[in-house]
C-alpha positions as CSV (number, residue, x, y, z in Angstrom):
1,X,6.0,6.6,35.2
2,X,3.8,7.5,32.2
3,X,2.0,10.8,32.2
4,X,-1.7,10.7,32.8
5,X,-2.5,13.2,30.0
6,X,-1.3,13.6,26.5
7,X,-1.7,11.3,23.4
8,X,-0.1,8.3,25.0
9,X,-2.2,8.6,28.0
10,X,-5.4,8.7,25.9
11,X,-4.4,5.5,24.1
12,X,-3.5,3.7,27.3
13,X,-6.7,4.9,28.9
14,X,-9.0,3.9,26.0
15,X,-11.3,1.0,26.0
16,X,-10.2,-2.4,24.8
17,X,-12.2,-2.1,21.6
18,X,-10.6,1.3,20.7
19,X,-7.1,-0.1,21.5
20,X,-7.7,-3.1,19.2
21,X,-8.7,-0.7,16.4
22,X,-5.6,1.4,17.0
23,X,-3.3,-1.6,16.9
24,X,-5.0,-2.7,13.6
25,X,-4.5,0.7,12.1
26,X,-0.9,0.8,13.2
27,X,-0.3,-2.6,11.5
28,X,-1.9,-1.3,8.3
29,X,0.2,1.8,8.4
30,X,3.5,-0.1,8.9
31,X,2.6,-2.5,6.0
32,X,1.5,0.3,3.7
33,X,4.8,2.2,4.3
34,X,6.8,-1.0,3.7
35,X,5.0,-1.3,0.3
36,X,5.5,2.3,-0.5
37,X,9.2,2.4,0.1
38,X,9.7,-1.0,-1.6
39,X,7.8,0.0,-4.7
40,X,9.5,3.4,-5.0
41,X,12.9,1.7,-5.1
42,X,11.7,-1.0,-7.5
43,X,9.9,1.4,-9.9
44,X,12.9,3.7,-10.0
45,X,15.2,0.8,-10.9
46,X,12.8,-0.7,-13.4
47,X,12.2,2.7,-15.2
48,X,15.9,3.1,-15.7
49,X,16.3,-0.5,-17.0
50,X,13.4,-0.2,-19.4
51,X,14.5,3.2,-20.7
52,X,18.1,2.0,-21.3
53,X,16.9,-1.3,-22.8
54,X,14.5,0.3,-25.3
55,X,17.1,2.8,-26.4
56,X,19.7,0.1,-26.8
57,X,17.3,-2.0,-28.8
58,X,16.3,0.9,-31.0
59,X,20.0,1.8,-31.7
60,X,21.1,-1.8,-32.5
61,X,21.9,-2.7,-36.1
62,X,19.7,-5.8,-36.2
63,X,17.3,-7.9,-34.2
64,X,19.9,-10.2,-32.8
65,X,22.2,-7.4,-31.5
66,X,19.1,-5.6,-30.1
67,X,18.1,-8.6,-28.1
68,X,21.7,-9.0,-26.9
69,X,21.8,-5.4,-25.7
70,X,18.5,-5.8,-23.9
71,X,19.5,-9.1,-22.3
72,X,22.5,-7.6,-20.5
73,X,20.2,-6.7,-17.6
74,X,18.7,-10.1,-16.8
75,X,16.3,-8.8,-14.1
76,X,14.9,-6.2,-16.5
77,X,11.2,-6.6,-17.5
78,X,12.2,-5.7,-21.0
79,X,14.7,-8.6,-21.2
80,X,12.1,-11.1,-20.0
81,X,9.5,-9.9,-22.5
82,X,12.2,-10.0,-25.3
83,X,13.3,-13.5,-24.2
84,X,9.7,-14.8,-24.2
85,X,9.0,-13.4,-27.7
86,X,12.3,-14.8,-29.0
87,X,11.5,-18.2,-27.7
88,X,8.2,-18.2,-29.4
89,X,9.8,-16.9,-32.6
90,X,12.3,-19.7,-32.6
91,X,9.6,-22.3,-32.0
92,X,7.7,-20.9,-34.9
93,X,10.8,-20.8,-37.1
94,X,11.5,-24.5,-36.4
95,X,7.9,-25.6,-36.7
96,X,7.1,-28.0,-39.5
97,X,4.7,-25.6,-41.2
98,X,4.5,-24.5,-44.8
99,X,6.3,-21.1,-45.4
100,X,3.1,-19.4,-46.5
101,X,1.2,-20.6,-43.4
102,X,4.2,-19.7,-41.2
103,X,4.2,-16.2,-42.7
104,X,0.5,-15.8,-41.8
105,X,1.1,-17.0,-38.2
106,X,4.1,-14.9,-37.5
107,X,2.6,-11.5,-36.7
108,X,-0.4,-12.8,-34.8
109,X,1.6,-15.2,-32.7
110,X,4.3,-12.7,-31.8
111,X,1.7,-10.1,-31.0
112,X,-0.1,-12.4,-28.6
113,X,3.1,-13.5,-27.0
114,X,4.3,-9.9,-26.5
115,X,1.0,-8.9,-25.1
116,X,1.1,-11.8,-22.7
117,X,4.6,-10.9,-21.7
118,X,3.8,-7.2,-21.0
119,X,0.7,-8.2,-19.1
120,X,2.7,-10.6,-16.9
121,X,5.3,-8.0,-16.1
122,X,2.6,-5.4,-15.3
123,X,0.8,-7.9,-13.0
124,X,4.1,-8.6,-11.2
125,X,5.0,-4.9,-10.8
126,X,1.5,-3.9,-9.6
127,X,1.3,-6.6,-6.9
128,X,0.5,-5.2,-3.4
129,X,-0.7,-1.9,-4.8
130,X,-4.3,-3.1,-4.1
131,X,-3.4,-3.0,-0.4
132,X,-2.6,0.7,-0.6
133,X,-6.0,1.2,-2.3
134,X,-7.6,-0.7,0.5
135,X,-5.9,1.4,3.2
136,X,-6.9,4.6,1.4
137,X,-10.6,3.5,1.3
138,X,-11.0,1.5,4.5
139,X,-8.7,3.2,7.1
140,X,-11.0,6.2,7.7
141,X,-14.0,3.9,8.2
142,X,-12.0,1.7,10.6
143,X,-11.0,4.7,12.5
144,X,-14.6,5.9,12.5
145,X,-15.7,2.6,13.9
146,X,-13.3,3.0,16.8
147,X,-14.7,6.5,17.4
148,X,-18.3,5.2,17.5
149,X,-17.3,2.4,19.8
150,X,-15.5,4.8,22.1
151,X,-18.4,7.3,22.2
152,X,-20.8,4.6,23.0
153,X,-18.6,3.6,25.9
154,X,-18.4,7.2,27.0
155,X,-22.2,7.7,27.0
156,X,-22.5,4.4,28.9
157,X,-20.1,5.7,31.5
158,X,-22.1,8.9,31.7
159,X,-25.2,6.9,32.4
160,X,-23.6,4.9,35.1
161,X,-22.1,8.0,36.8
162,X,-25.4,10.0,36.3
163,X,-23.4,13.1,35.5
164,X,-23.2,15.0,32.2
165,X,-20.5,17.3,33.3
166,X,-17.8,18.2,30.8
167,X,-15.1,16.8,32.9
168,X,-16.9,13.4,32.8
169,X,-17.7,13.5,29.1
170,X,-14.6,15.0,27.5
171,X,-12.0,12.3,28.3
172,X,-14.0,9.4,26.8
173,X,-14.9,11.4,23.7
174,X,-11.4,12.6,23.1
175,X,-10.0,9.1,23.4
176,X,-12.6,7.9,20.9
177,X,-11.8,10.7,18.4
178,X,-8.1,9.6,18.3
179,X,-9.0,6.6,16.2
180,X,-10.5,8.8,13.5
181,X,-7.4,10.9,13.4
182,X,-5.2,7.8,13.2
183,X,-7.4,6.4,10.4
184,X,-6.8,9.6,8.4
185,X,-3.1,9.4,9.1
186,X,-3.0,5.9,7.6
187,X,-5.3,6.8,4.6
188,X,-3.8,10.0,3.3
189,X,-0.2,8.8,2.6
190,X,-1.6,5.6,1.1
191,X,-3.8,7.6,-1.2
192,X,-1.0,9.9,-2.4
193,X,1.4,7.0,-2.8
194,X,-1.1,4.9,-4.7
195,X,-1.8,7.6,-7.3
196,X,1.9,8.4,-7.7
197,X,2.9,4.7,-8.0
198,X,0.2,4.2,-10.6
199,X,1.6,7.0,-12.7
200,X,5.1,5.5,-12.4
201,X,3.7,2.1,-13.4
202,X,2.0,3.7,-16.4
203,X,5.3,5.0,-17.7
204,X,6.9,1.6,-17.4
205,X,3.9,0.0,-19.3
206,X,4.3,2.6,-22.1
207,X,8.0,1.7,-22.6
208,X,7.1,-2.0,-22.6
209,X,4.4,-1.5,-25.2
210,X,6.8,0.6,-27.3
211,X,9.4,-2.2,-27.1
212,X,6.8,-4.8,-28.1
213,X,5.9,-2.7,-31.2
214,X,9.6,-2.2,-32.1
215,X,10.3,-5.9,-31.7
216,X,7.4,-6.8,-34.0
217,X,8.4,-4.2,-36.6
218,X,12.0,-5.5,-36.7
219,X,10.8,-9.1,-37.2
220,X,8.6,-8.0,-40.1
221,X,11.5,-6.1,-41.7
222,X,14.5,-8.4,-41.1
223,X,13.2,-12.0,-41.1
224,X,12.8,-13.5,-44.6
225,X,9.7,-15.6,-43.9
226,X,7.9,-13.0,-41.8
227,X,5.2,-10.9,-43.4
228,X,6.2,-7.7,-45.1
229,X,9.9,-8.6,-44.9
230,X,12.1,-6.5,-47.1
231,X,15.2,-8.6,-47.4
232,X,16.4,-12.2,-47.1
233,X,17.9,-13.4,-43.9
């Protein structure tokens, strides 16, 4: 019931090696589009959470109120970074260390904790993006491999038939060239999406770094034993 010509006919009439390559490219395409759609949804939500959280933290009267405002969105990267920094801050505050020594440790300790928190969030958010980069780089070559395989089979068929007529050569070569086209279809959206998602991720990272700086500045201003504090707690 299927037509002998057309795109579907070429795929069904291709050699087994070409069909395997096409199936592999189809799986790559489906997985890459799943990642693209998922990341677009996640990044849009996270950007809103981070922007709102940083604004609320900046507008809060003190550090405690700022952390409370950030913590309202428990699944926000900003809330997790703030919680991690606050836990480290509390441990340092309760540590049995001389005040002068504690004052020296405060900024360096919090800076390392905030950097680690931001790095952990960025690592989590950037997961699976490497697959898009792999699709963008590898899909055209995988398609080209299928094309080479198909052309080899076409020339082998020409040798067996002992005829170089166009009617004999064209079907095999056209079937082989399909894999190159499919490889480009997989690679082009993956490349565009990868670059766009990287730019979105960069904006999130900027907000997280700004929050880390604001958190550290507030600790130094508002906590009595922290360095450069301007008032007693």
